[in-house]
Residue, then its C-alpha position, 0 to 999 in steps of 0.5 A: m199464452s206468450n210471456n209478453t201478452i196477457s189476456r183481458r181476463n187476467f188483465l182485470q182478475t189481477s185487479g183488487t176491489l177496494t170496499g165500495g169502489l172499482l179499482i182498475s190496475f193495468f199492465i206494461p212490459a217491465a223493460a230493463k232492470k236498470l236504465g239503459e237496458m233495453p229488453t231482449g226476447n220476451t218481456m214480463f209484465a208488471p202492474n203499473a198504476y191504479l184508477n179507483v172509481l169511488p162510491d161518491n163519484n170521485i175518481k182517484i188516480v195514482l201517478s207513477h210519476v211525480e209532479m215538480g211543475q211540469g204538469v203531470w198532475t193534470t196531463l196523465p189524469m187527462l188520458i184516464a178521463e178521456e176514455l172513462d168519460c168522467d166528471w173532470n171536477k171529480v178527479i182526485v190525484e195522489h203520488a204513488p209510493p215506491g213499488q213494482p207497480f209503478v216502474h217506468t215502461v222503459y227505464g225499468l225503475q221508478i223514476t220521473g225524468g227524461s221528459s217521458s212521463t206523458w208518452s210512456e203513460f199514453e197507451r196504459y192510462r188510456n186503456a185503463g180508463a176505457t176498461a173502467r167504463a166498459l165495466l161500468v156500462q155492463a153493470a148499468a145495462q144489467k141493472l136497467n135490463v138494456d143492451p150495453a150498446s144502447c148505453k152511452t156515457e157522459n160526465g160520470f154517468v151511464i145513460a140509457g134512454d131517460k135513465r142516468i146512473s152515476y158511476g158511484e152507484l155502479t162501483e160495487a156491481a162493476s167490480k164483480l163483473p168478468p173483464p171484457a175481452n177487449v176495449q175500444l179506444k176513442d177515435k181522435k175526433d171524438w176527444n173531449y179532453l185530449g189535445k185541448p188546453t186544459k187548466r192544471l189541477d194543482a194550480k188552486a192548491k198551489v196558489n192557496g197554499q194547500a199543496s204540501f211540499g217537503m219543506d212544508v212538512h211539520f209535526p209536533g215535537m219534530l226537530t230541524a237539522v242542518v248539516a256542515h259539509s266539507p268546503v272542499f268535495g271529497g273532504t272529511v271531518k278530522s275533529f270538531d268542537a261543539t261546545a259553542a254550538k250546544a250553547i245556542k238556545g234551541v240546539r238539542e244535539v250535535v252528531k257526526i255523520p259520513t257527510g259531515v256534522a249535523v246540529i239538531a235543534d228546535h227550529f231552523w234558525a237555531a240549527k243554522q246558528g249552531r252550525d255557524a258555531l261549530k269549530i271543525e277541522w277538515n281533512n280536504g284531501a286532493g280536492e283542495s287543489f282543484g280549480t276551474i282554471s286548471q280544469f280547463d287548462s287540462y281539458k285543452k290538453l286532453a282535446t289535442q289527444r286522441g279520445t274514445s270514438a263516439g262516431k265517425a264517417g269517411d276519412v276526416e284526417t285526410a279530407l280536412p287538410k285538403t279544404k281551403k277554408q276551416i273553422n277552428a273553434t274551442y268552447e267552454f261551458p262551466y259547471l251549473a247548479h239546478a238552483p230549484m226554488e225549493p232547497l233540498n229537504c227530508t223528513v225522517k221518523l224512525s219507530g222501532n223496525s220501521c222508518e217513515i220519510w217525507t220528501g220530494t223525489q224523482m226517484p222514490g224507490v231508489d231513495q227508499t232502497a238507500a234508506a233501508t240499506i243504511l238502517g239495515f231494514k227491508p225496503e218495505q220497512v221504509k214508508m215514503n210519502i211523496q210530496f210536491l217537488g218545488g223544482g227538480f230539474g234532475r236534482r232530486a233524481t240522485p243515484a246516491s240518494d245524497f240528501v235522502s240518505e243524509a236525513v236518514q244518517v242524522a235520524k240514526a246518529s241521533s238515536g231516532k230523533f224525528t227530524k227534518l233535514v234542511w239544506s240552505r240555499e248556500d248548501d244547495i249552490r255549493g252542494g255539487y251534483y252539477r251539470p258537468a263542465f265541458l269543452h269542445q274542440v271543433n275543426i271544420g273543413i269547408g268545401d268549395d260550395g260553402m257546405p262542410a266537408a270535414w268535421k272534427h270534434t272532440l268533447v272533454g267533460q266528466s260522465i254523469v253516470a260513471g260509478t253509479p248504478f246507471q253505468g250501463l248507459i256507457k257503451d264502448g267507453v262513451d257516455g251517451t249523454s256527454v255526446e247526445g246532440v253531436n254524434d246524432s246530429p241531423y247535420l252529420e247526414s250531409i257531411p261526408n267525413y266526420n269524427i267525434e271523440l270523447h274524453s271523460p276525466n274524473t274530477p272531485v266534483s259530483v256531477l248529475w243530469w241537469r234539465s236537458v242534460g247533454h243538449t245544454h252544451t251540445a246544441f249550443v256548439m252545433e247551432t252556433l257553428i252552423d250559423e258560422l258556416a252560413h255566414s262564411a258561405g254568405k247564405d241566410p241562416v235559415e236557408y243554409r240550415r234548410s239546405l243541410l237538414k233532411s229531417k222533416r220534423h227539423l224542417n217543419v219547426l224551422n219554417l214554422v218559427a221562421e214565418k211566426a218570427g217574420w224572419n225576412n221582415p226587417l227589424p227596427a233599428g238596433r234589433y238583431r235576430g238569431v235562430a236555432v233548431h235542435e231535437s232532444f227527447a224526441s221533440y223538435v224545437a226551433q227558436v228565433a231570439e230577437i235582441s238589442i245591445e245598449k252600452g254593453q247590456l244585452k236585452v232579449h225582447r222577444v223569443v218565438c218558439a215552435i215545437d213538434c212534440g207529436l200529440a200535445v195532450n195538454p197544449e197549455g201544459v206544453r206552452a208553460q214548458m216551453e216558456s219555462g225551458i226558455i227562461f231556464g236556459l236564458t239564466a244560464v246564458l247570462y249568469g250561470e257559472i259555478f267557479l271553484d278556487k282551491g277546491r272551494v265554490k265561489q258562488r253562495n246564493f242568488h246574489d252571485y248565482k242569479i236567476l233571471r227576473m221578471n223584468e229580464t224575461p222577454v215576450i215568449e210566443v210558443h207555437i205548437a205544430d199540428s203533428n201526428e208524429k211519435m210523442g216526445g217530451a216537453g219538460e226539457p227540449g225548450t232549453p237547448p236551443i235558446a243559448p244558441a239563438i242568443a248567441n247567433a243574434i249576438f253575432a249579428a249585432t256585433g260580429k263576434r262569435v260566443r265561445k264561452l258561457p255565460l256571456q262575457a262583457a267582451d261578447l257584447t262589444k263590436a268586433 
């Protein structure tokens, strides 16, 4: 048997048997050992997730991905339920602990991100359900002395004639059976769950308060810690006086840790008051001279210099000067905070040679290892209890394990006090790990036919993986997340001469992936420029895109959104439309935004969205994620900005780092393309198109092109 195949017998034999139940484990190729490395040659197999059929007929499914609002608590169990033919009301879901069985099929570590949870689990979860069903049928056939072929399954029962036996009654017998040689997955026409709108399994618990988020964790005797961080990125504690802090009622201890000074108290308010009373002298370091204005000044200078090549064709330097008409544009994008509704938190309990942690994290294995390293433990000495995540958007997938490490450092420095670390909203907004600030300098030469003949594009922005364990993503000096959406743009296929270059300067500010990563800025640049080219050519923006795009899936969603938005129908007076289409995370999304501008105020009335994500396992979930992504992206268009002066972040809370409110939310219509194409994600692809669609509508209203986000007041006045 080769290294990349496994028999059905071995598939089942490595499963364990829980007392009175049937446990099914299933295998996947353990791909790269770190994100970005794809397997070469033979690959090994490792168990990934577990299905347990219990004697009480409940079906326990342990997820190798975490639920942070994207709906995997429902979507992934649907895959098993479909093939198992179980009672959906009997499904129980749990988060997996860290461990090799739960590593991602492609990324090679345990992570929830990249809008990959559903497609990465599609085959193996279904196979697990089908295997369990086959064993249960075989057990029932033996018990009834009938041919297994004469049995059928339905809603958690094996049925033979007028006999019905529940799965729970069969678990013990089924667990002792040899595995089937192979299993047959259902034909699409026979699906009961997949592709059907399904209500979320976690909805009830989240509505009635039963769902446990990290912030909800509480135990008798547990203390709360709040940390004073340097006001400047990279700053360190020079000295501190805790006298006033210790005088606050409820404050138990003040300890210095690598990231600052922690105040430990009976409850959050005492800890916060204690922190406010601290007198700290900081070594601010070089970060004190860093500011947003000087940052973009330096970025503009870098953009005039040769960068690292991220893609090229033809000879731009020769072709560009020969064109009679050109577009020259500079775009600026600020740092953006993730601002999840649940601020960062982590509870740590030390007991001798063991550590127990409660938190919401997108990378539990990485955080477990970080905690173990700090304590001098082995990873298995650290138990991780994964809670629901009150939003993540990438912030809870930190290679540095910053907030988990900080909580462990507090527990260690306080001689093992049972402590919950809580970041305030201000800590969260000012805590770094932002979407990087970026500048784009683009020079386009237009041919006599109105089409782009030469495209010179320079990007300047910090790498999110340089200096992290994910540095393997940098290939030939290019961080792919910095240029995605540009160097792989479908429009480049129609452009004979182009050159994409990248500068990745270092700054004191910590950066991280942010919902849809590089596509957050690259989609804006590409889709507003294509719109500008269409206007220059005197052509309709949708028709112009059709003439450039060769991708069937791009065209399908573009045509679908144009139809559903009534693109060719006249609008009421004072209303304007903009369109954008973009592919990210293997899904194709087009959006049309309908706006008005009155007295310098933008109103987004309607957004029509079309998505091709291949099979939409749960259309209800896909629609919710499109709506969420649009609102998330619209927030960034209108308000999103982290501004620094003398190394200090100006914004503090939701009053000056605003989030879109309900009364500002447009009517959103989502149309899911009927597609048999390769599956993509849904958590992130809804975000990139909304900003350019809005900007293109603003041009239709004002005649002005938006070159900087968030929107400026001047963008909303007539040219």
